[in-house]
C-alpha positions in Angstrom: -18.0 8.8 8.8 -14.9 10.5 5.8 -15.1 13.9 4.7 -17.4 14.3 1.7 -19.8 11.7 2.0 -23.0 12.8 3.2 -25.5 11.6 5.8 -27.8 8.5 4.4 -31.7 9.1 4.6 -33.7 6.7 5.0 -37.6 7.1 4.0 -40.5 6.8 6.0 -41.6 3.1 4.3 -38.2 2.2 4.8 -38.2 2.7 8.4 -41.4 1.7 9.0 -40.1 -2.2 7.1 -37.7 -2.1 9.8 -39.9 -1.1 12.5 -42.4 -3.6 12.6 -40.6 -6.3 10.8 -37.8 -5.8 14.3 -40.7 -6.1 16.4 -42.4 -9.2 14.4 -39.3 -11.3 13.8 -38.4 -10.3 17.5 -34.7 -8.9 15.9 -32.6 -6.5 18.8 -31.7 -3.0 17.4 -28.5 -4.7 16.0 -29.4 -7.4 13.9 -31.9 -4.8 12.4 -29.2 -2.4 11.6 -27.2 -5.6 10.2 -29.7 -7.1 8.8 -31.4 -3.6 6.5 -28.0 -2.2 6.5 -28.7 0.8 8.7 -25.0 2.9 9.3 -26.2 2.6 13.6 -28.2 0.7 15.7 -29.5 3.4 17.8 -31.0 5.0 13.9 -32.9 1.5 14.8 -33.7 2.2 18.5 -34.4 6.0 17.1 -37.6 4.8 15.2 -39.3 2.5 16.9 -39.7 5.1 19.5 -41.0 7.0 17.2 -43.2 4.6 16.2 -44.7 3.6 19.5 -45.4 7.3 20.7 -46.4 8.6 17.0 -47.4 5.3 15.6 -46.3 4.4 11.4 -47.3 8.2 10.4 -44.4 9.5 13.1 -41.6 7.9 11.4 -43.0 9.8 7.5 -41.9 13.1 9.4 -38.5 15.0 8.4 -37.0 15.7 11.7 -33.3 17.3 10.7 -31.4 20.6 12.5 -32.1 21.5 16.4 -35.6 20.5 18.9 -37.6 24.2 19.7 -37.7 25.4 23.0 -41.7 25.0 22.1 -41.5 21.6 21.0 -38.9 20.8 24.2 -41.6 21.6 26.2 -39.9 24.7 27.7 -42.8 26.8 28.8 -42.2 30.1 26.8 -40.6 33.8 28.2 -42.4 35.4 31.2 -43.3 39.2 30.6 -40.9 42.1 31.2 -43.7 42.8 34.8 -44.1 39.0 36.2 -40.1 38.7 34.9 -39.3 42.2 36.9 -42.0 41.2 40.1 -40.0 37.8 40.6 -36.8 39.0 40.5 -38.1 41.5 42.9 -39.5 38.9 45.3 -36.3 37.2 45.1 -34.3 39.8 46.1 -36.5 40.9 49.0 -36.6 36.9 50.2 -32.9 36.8 49.6 -32.7 40.3 51.5 -35.3 38.8 54.8 -32.7 35.4 54.7 -30.0 37.3 55.7 -31.2 39.2 58.0 -32.5 36.1 59.7 -29.4 34.7 59.7 -27.4 37.6 61.0 -30.2 37.3 63.9 -30.0 34.3 64.6 -25.9 34.8 64.8 -26.3 37.6 67.6 -29.3 36.1 69.3 -27.0 32.4 69.1 -24.0 34.7 70.5 -25.9 35.9 73.1 -26.7 33.2 74.7 -23.3 31.7 74.4 -22.3 35.1 76.1 -24.7 34.7 79.2 -23.9 31.1 79.3 -20.2 31.8 80.2 -21.2 34.6 82.7 -23.0 32.3 84.9 
């Protein structure tokens, strides 16, 4: 899109009309976008997804900007105490893994040495 040309905004009624017509007449996204002069067929696909997931009223919601972490379904941040406990546990488990790896290497070396001397 050229500089200085604002993005076109479509009304909820327009989006609903496009999606319903597309479904009724079995149009592809590209055909619907061409018929209704929508800039990108991906926009029509997005409208249909919203229509199917949330119903027609979902098309009337303004959706600009980034989606917040809460809306994306990310879990909220943990308590400081819980986070510290988890970090401590991870450190303990890493130390335990390192110890077991060294122990395994020593045992393997001892078995190899015993086989060598027999």
